[in-house]
N, C-alpha and C positions, 0 to 999 in steps of 0.2 A: 658444216656451215662455214661459208667464206668469211674471213675476218680481214678487214682492211688494214693495210700496213702504212704507218706514218714514219717518215725519215726525218729526224731532228738533226739539224746542223747548227750547233750552238756550243761555244767554248766555255761558257760560265757553268760550272758544275752544279751549283745550287738551282739555277733556272732549268738546266737540262733535267736534273732529277725531279723537279716539280712537274715538268711537262710529261716525263716518262710515267711517273706515278699517276697523274691525271688521266692520261690516255689509256694506260693498261687497265685502270679501274673502269674505264668506259668500254672496255672490250676490244680495243685496237691492239694489233701487233705493233711493236715499236722497235726501230733501229736508230742508233744515234752515232754522230760523228762530232769530233771536237775542232775540225778545221775544214776548209773548203775542199782541198784535194781529197781528203778521206771521204767527205760527203759525196763528191762526184763519183768516186770509185765505187762506193757502196750502192749508189743509185744505178750505175751501169750493171752491177752484178745482181741486183735484186729487182723485184717487181713492186716497188712502192706505189701507193695510191695518192700520196700527198706529201709535200715537204714543208717543214717549218724551218725557215732560214734566218739566221742572225746576220746582220750586216757587218758587225765588228769582229771579224774572224782574225786569228793570229797570222795566217799565211797569205791570205788574199782578201780583198774587200768582198763583202757579200754580193755587191752589184755585179762583180765579175763572175761570181758563181752563177748568179741569175742569168747573165748573158750566155754563159757557156751551156747551161742546161737548155735554154730556149733555142739554141741552135739545132737541137734534135728532139726535144721532148715538149709536149704540151701538158705535162703533169701539173696539177694545181700546186702553186707555191704561195705560202703565206709568209710575209716578212714579219719577224718578231725583233724589234729593235728599240733601243733607247733614243734613237735619233727621231726627233719629233718636228723637224722643220718641214713646212708645207712643200718646199721645193723638192726635198728628198723623197717625200711620200709620193708626190706626183711623178717624179722620175721613175721610181720603182714600179708604180702601177702602169705607166706608159710603156715601160720596157718589158712587161710581161708578168709581173706579180699579180696574183689574184686578190690579195688583200694585204693590209698593213696593220699590224697590232703593236701598239706602243707599250713598252715595259714601264712600270709593272702592270700586270693584267691578272684578272681572276680566272679560276678554272672554268667558271660559267661562260665568260666571254670567249675564252679559248675554244671551248667546245662548240659554241654557237657559230663562230667564224669557220671552224672546220666543217661543220654540217652544211653550211651555205656553200662553201667552195666545192665540196664533193657533189652536192646536188646539182650545182651549176655545171660542173664538168661532165657528169653523167648525162645531163639533159642535152648539152651541146654535142656530146658523142653520139647520142641517139639520133638527133636531128640530122647529123652528117651521114649516118648509116642509111637513113630513110631514102636519100637521094631523090627527094621530091620537094615541091614547094612547101613552105612551112604553113600548114593550115591548122595549127594548134589553137586550142582555146586556152588562154592563160587566165588564171584566177589568183588574185592576191587580195585578201580581205574582201572589201565590198566592190573592188574593181575587177571587171571581167572584160577580156579583149578576145573577140572571135576573129582570128586573123584570116580564116578562110572567107568569112563574110565581110571582113573589113569593118566591123562594128565594135564600138566600145560601150560599156555599161557601167553605171555607178549605182550601187544598191538596187540593181534590177531595172533601172531606167536607162534608156539609150542616151548617150551624150554625143553631141556633134563636134567633131574635131576637124581642124584643117589638116591637109596632108602632112605638114611638118609636125603638128601636134601629135598626130597619129604615129608617125615614125619615131618620135621622141618617146612617147608612152610605150610603144612596142619594145624599144631598146631597153627601157627600164624593166618592163615585165619579164623580158627574157633574161635579165640579169639581176633580179630582185635579191636584195641582201648584199650586193657587191658594189663597192665604190667605183664609179666611172669618172675619170678625170675629164676636165673641159676638152682637152685635146682629143681624147677617145670619142667623146660625144660628137664633136664637130666632124671628125673623120668619118664616123659611122652614119651620121644623119645628113650632113651637108656635102661630104665627099672628101677625097684625099687632098685636093688642091685648094681647099677653102681658106686655109690660113689659121691664125690664132686669135682673131677678133671674137671675143665672147659676148659682145653686146647683143647680137641677134639671138644667141642661145639664151641669154638671160630674159630677153623679151618673150621668146616662145615658151620658155619655162614658166614665166609668170602667167601667161594666158592658159597654159595647160593646167597649172595649179588651180586657177579660178574655176576650172571645170571638174576637177576630181577631188579637190579638198573642201571640207566643210568650212575651214577657216584658212585661207591661203597664207595668212601671216603666221600661223602655227601649224605647218603641214604635218599631216599624219602619215602620208605616203612617201613623198619624195623630199628627203632631208638634204640640207646643204652641208657639205664638208668644206668648211671655210678655207679658201686658198687652194683647194684641190679639185673639187667637182661636186658631184651629187651621189646619193645612195638612196635607192628605193627600199624602204623598210619592208621586211618580209614577214607576213603574218602567217600564223598557223591555223589550219593547214594550208600550206601553199602548194598548189598542184597544177598539173596540166591535164587536160582532158582531150583526148584525140577526137576530132570531129569526123 
């Protein structure tokens, strides 16, 4: 039986031991490094499935490690850091991190973020291998999106979305559980040259929420990550059904 391997790049002994203990108890294989150079070296030599990366490393900043890895690998990377500034979170996510976990964190939260990152990575890898248009049926809680038919449903009832609302919801359904920054959403939905004006995004988000949320003021699906972007809450079971 295949066991997924997690590489931990963290210089704090107590935090590293906590993560190793948590992951091994959950059935993962674990490899660890105390600095960036050692972490990159171990990644090159091993076949890790996911990286937990601290930003405050002794030999180089964790952002530099992230940039170096992203030059040649799409492996899921979750930042684990005490830095909680919105600007730093947004920068890490825009530069290729899959998620950002603020210290201190619980074992439950750590495991939840890892499961989401791995599911998203395997889903994206599968869709690239198919080499065909994405006609997947995405299901998350009471929301269903049939991308082949270009139809969305809420609790079994068809909902009518504008083209921009549809593309926005599709992006979130494809990335459920993952934080998407304002910059990422604008680039994916409006295009590379759109710029950084988030006013139109906020407007389309508000109209989309009115159609998928029971109470848009207290969203159950698309949550705001203040100062960073949005995250679609992932409900269990969250799955894709091939049409």
